[in-house]
Steps between C-alpha positions, in 0.01 A plus 500: 500500500770584747874531435780490747839655423819420682860567425764236582857630497795262540748653749745207520771600246831468684681672213524216253136439432409142445848401395464174702234321702669595832599853385175683558248549783138415451395822677229707346241759593123477432333839480164650425409861489429647842601186695803394698757300306519128571860373521493155338741226396482132408453233761824422689493155341556687167787731617255756642515738795296359788438849640293590193161373381506246221246438218380177657425673832326781318277254321395332825450841658285619213282194534468542879437881466238461231317228692502715826370808322212310339430317826481824708270652237271195504493495879401862517217449250378190689512668841791290627719723714865401458718626791830357382641306207850344461591271222816282505486395140734237352576442133662180365710521187672206326811531290569280200841359402523761217465785751140591413245476769145577602281541805294187580277665764464784744337442841344800668472457878307804617434528874188716540336634809142606470291708745246232600475119509185504275720652219747208485306280253438783254861620544628151403264475200614835354859370439364286215326801340810716546709239318246495216519879461878560558646639175841344568381156603283489186809583290741224620508140363558326836264443795465766768373305809372651831542379853322779693479506879210707625446602858 
């Protein structure tokens, strides 16, 4: 079993706390021992600061990051030499009339360059296995799709 500890500290008190919906900032810090602090907020659509990360972006980033790390591991074990990897992931969230919402899907769009043309087929195949092993993708209740481009 593994545990992951983080500390989230609200930093958005303008002096009157949450005295009104528009009277506080959504700013907060996400910290873990020995790591740089992540300055976060809510999405700008929810009165957040667009210069800070929001939870929705962090969820999409976690899915992309987890997939990439599994993928690189699987490629190394299979003898597929990855020279570059860039994923422009997109998450879709719907909001309900009552303000609740949920993600409906995340699409990972990794652009992978491998060392040789004979590695392309195996490189493409390993995306499926990486998705099956990714701890984060296995933990969410919406589809995580892949649209890899291998060259």
